[in-house]
C-alpha positions as CSV (number, residue, x, y, z in Angstrom):
1,M,-91.3,56.1,-105.7
2,L,-92.3,53.9,-108.7
3,R,-90.5,50.8,-107.4
4,L,-92.4,51.0,-104.2
5,R,-95.9,50.9,-105.8
6,S,-97.2,47.4,-105.3
7,D,-100.4,45.5,-104.2
8,V,-98.2,43.4,-102.0
9,K,-95.6,44.1,-99.3
10,V,-92.3,45.6,-100.5
11,G,-89.0,45.4,-98.7
12,T,-85.3,45.3,-99.4
13,C,-82.3,43.1,-99.1
14,L,-79.7,44.7,-96.8
15,S,-76.1,43.6,-96.6
16,G,-74.7,46.8,-95.2
17,G,-72.7,47.5,-98.4
18,L,-73.0,50.8,-100.2
19,D,-75.5,49.8,-102.8
20,S,-78.0,48.0,-100.5
21,S,-77.6,50.6,-97.8
22,A,-78.4,53.4,-100.3
23,V,-81.4,51.6,-101.5
24,A,-82.7,50.9,-98.0
25,S,-82.2,54.4,-96.9
26,I,-83.9,56.1,-99.8
27,A,-86.7,53.6,-100.0
28,S,-87.4,53.9,-96.3
29,I,-87.8,57.7,-96.6
30,L,-90.2,57.4,-99.7
31,Y,-92.2,54.5,-98.2
32,R,-92.8,56.6,-95.1
33,Q,-94.4,59.2,-97.2
34,N,-97.4,56.9,-97.9
35,S,-97.4,54.4,-95.0
36,I,-97.3,54.5,-91.3
37,Q,-95.4,51.2,-91.2
38,K,-91.7,50.9,-91.3
39,F,-90.1,49.7,-94.5
40,S,-88.7,46.1,-94.2
41,A,-85.1,45.0,-94.6
42,F,-83.8,41.5,-94.8
43,T,-80.2,40.6,-93.8
44,A,-78.1,37.3,-93.8
45,K,-75.9,37.3,-90.8
46,S,-72.8,35.0,-91.0
47,I,-71.9,32.8,-88.2
48,E,-68.3,33.6,-89.0
49,E,-67.1,36.8,-87.4
50,A,-64.6,37.5,-90.2
51,T,-67.3,37.5,-92.9
52,D,-70.2,39.0,-91.0
53,E,-71.2,42.4,-92.2
54,S,-74.4,42.7,-90.2
55,H,-72.9,45.4,-87.9
56,F,-73.0,47.6,-91.0
57,A,-76.5,46.7,-91.7
58,R,-77.5,47.4,-88.1
59,Q,-76.2,51.0,-88.5
60,V,-78.4,51.5,-91.5
61,V,-81.4,50.1,-89.8
62,E,-80.9,52.4,-86.9
63,K,-80.5,55.5,-89.1
64,A,-83.3,54.6,-91.5
65,D,-85.6,53.2,-88.9
66,L,-86.3,50.0,-90.7
67,D,-88.3,46.9,-89.7
68,W,-85.3,44.4,-89.7
69,H,-85.4,40.7,-90.2
70,I,-82.3,38.7,-89.9
71,T,-81.5,35.2,-91.0
72,E,-78.4,33.4,-89.6
73,P,-78.0,30.2,-91.6
74,S,-76.0,27.4,-90.1
75,Y,-73.6,25.0,-91.7
76,E,-76.2,22.2,-91.4
77,E,-78.7,24.2,-93.4
78,F,-76.0,24.7,-96.0
79,Y,-75.2,21.0,-96.4
80,K,-79.0,20.1,-96.3
81,E,-80.1,22.7,-99.0
82,I,-77.0,23.1,-101.3
83,D,-78.3,20.6,-103.9
84,K,-81.6,22.3,-104.1
85,I,-79.7,25.7,-104.6
86,I,-77.5,24.3,-107.3
87,E,-80.5,23.1,-109.1
88,I,-82.4,26.4,-108.7
89,Q,-79.3,28.4,-109.8
90,E,-78.9,26.3,-112.9
91,E,-75.2,27.4,-113.3
92,P,-71.9,27.2,-111.3
93,F,-71.4,29.9,-108.7
94,G,-68.1,30.8,-107.0
95,S,-69.1,31.7,-103.4
96,P,-71.6,30.8,-100.7
97,S,-73.1,34.3,-101.1
98,I,-75.8,32.6,-103.4
99,F,-76.8,30.5,-100.4
100,M,-77.0,33.6,-98.1
101,Q,-79.2,35.4,-100.7
102,Y,-81.3,32.3,-100.9
103,K,-81.9,32.4,-97.1
104,V,-82.7,36.2,-97.3
105,F,-85.4,35.4,-99.8
106,G,-86.7,32.7,-97.6
107,K,-86.9,35.1,-94.7
108,A,-88.8,37.6,-96.8
109,A,-91.2,35.0,-98.0
110,E,-91.7,33.9,-94.2
111,N,-92.7,37.6,-93.5
112,K,-95.0,37.7,-96.6
113,C,-92.8,40.2,-98.4
114,T,-92.9,39.0,-102.0
115,V,-91.3,42.1,-103.7
116,L,-87.6,43.0,-102.9
117,L,-85.5,45.8,-104.0
118,D,-81.9,44.7,-104.1
119,G,-78.7,46.7,-104.8
120,Q,-76.2,44.6,-106.8
121,G,-72.8,45.7,-108.2
122,G,-72.4,49.1,-106.6
123,D,-69.8,47.9,-104.1
124,E,-67.7,46.4,-106.8
125,I,-68.0,49.4,-109.2
126,L,-67.3,52.0,-106.4
127,L,-64.3,49.9,-105.0
128,G,-66.3,48.8,-101.8
129,Y,-64.0,45.9,-101.4
130,E,-60.3,46.0,-101.2
131,R,-59.9,42.9,-103.4
132,Y,-60.9,45.2,-106.4
133,Y,-58.1,47.8,-105.8
134,P,-55.4,45.9,-107.8
135,A,-57.6,45.6,-110.9
136,F,-58.5,49.2,-110.7
137,L,-55.0,50.3,-110.2
138,L,-53.9,48.1,-113.1
139,S,-56.5,49.6,-115.3
140,L,-55.2,53.1,-114.6
141,I,-51.7,52.0,-115.4
142,N,-52.8,50.3,-118.7
143,G,-54.8,53.5,-119.6
144,M,-51.5,55.5,-119.3
145,L,-49.5,53.4,-121.6
């Protein structure tokens, strides 16, 4: 409840992964205890079907009854804004997920939501992505030797 206490609008980033889904669902329940408004969630929707996880976010939105805001950045926006994002980031980054997160923060700002909860790392720690299975299995094998 402490993280929802603010003088400004509080919301959350919602990818549909384990971590952000848990944060959004729990925060929504707690938020509704002291507000008649829905808790806000912000999602970046990929224009590429293979990388779009917004269908998972939609399930969370429906179950948790969230006020959902979606941004769907285009390739043109990426090319137009990438230099600015590199400057802001101040270090190399390995995937366009930084760009998507930047657009989520922009969508939140458009909606006057200046405080965002965010779940980061839970998907990786809890093996939410198949690409982490080999490293996990290798660590088990190395631990047995």
